[in-house]
N, C-alpha and C positions, 0 to 999 in steps of 0.2 A: 581363155581371152580376157579381153583389157573391158575394164570398166570403169567411167570417169563418174565418181559418189561427190556429191555435193552435202555434207553433215551440218546442222545447226542445233546447238543443243540450246536447248529450252528448261533449264531445271525449276524448281519450285520457288520462289521465292522464299518462303516460308519451311525450305528444304534444312535440316538441323544439319549447320556448318561442317560439322565433323563427317557426319553420314556423306556431303557432296564432296569434303579431302579423300575420303575413303574410296570413293566411285572414280574420282578426276586420276588418282595414286591406281587403282588398277586397271584402267582403261589405258592407262599410259604403259603400265606393263605389258598388256595384252599387245597393245598396237607398235612395241617395240618389238615382241616377240614374233609376231606376222611381219615386220619389216624385215627381218634377219632372214624368215622363211621364204622371203621372196614375195609373199601374198597381197602387202600392202606396199609394192611399188614405191609410191610418191604421197606426201603428205605436204602437205600447203596449209597456213594459218589463212584466215583472210579477214585482211586488216579492219580493225573497229567492230570487229563482229564477235562472238563465241563459235565460231564454226571452221569448217576446215571445205577444202579442197583435195577431192585424192583420186589417185587410179591404183586400182585392186587387179590382180593378175592371178586368175583361178580357173577352175578348169570347166563352170557351169553358170547359167544362171542360178541354178539351187547354191550351188555353193559359194556365190558371193551371197546370199540372202541368209544362210545358217552362219558362215563366218559374220556378219552383222549381227544378226543375232546375238552373237555372243558377246557383241561390245557394252559393257556393264553400264554406259549410259546410253545404249541403246532404246530406253524407255520413254525417255526424255530429248528422243533426236527429232527432228525433220529431214527427212532424205530422200536425196532425187537420183537416180541413176540414168547414166548414158550410157549404153555397148561401144566402145571403139574399136575402128580397125585401121588397118594402114592407108593414109591417103598416097594416091597413084606418083603424086608431084613432089613427095618428100624423098627430099638429098640424104636422107640417114635412112642406113640398113637397120639399125636398131635404135631402139629410145629409152634405152636403160641408163 
């Protein structure tokens, strides 16, 4: 199942910079692993924001929820999820 996910990160302004740096490094490591596994299919930064648009390819809504909960920055995110399906007018057989 494909999901379009918008993640907006809102770190506390008084967060220790070393804690923030560690969270960001851990987030990057996990995000790249999930991309290599094919679960996090696309990842785009939203210009001018500490946010991204992503496409996840997971087995279920529950699998998406569990994956998002693993993200080190999850406690500091506002997340919007939209389920996706292929459009009948698309000329592409695959969206990879």
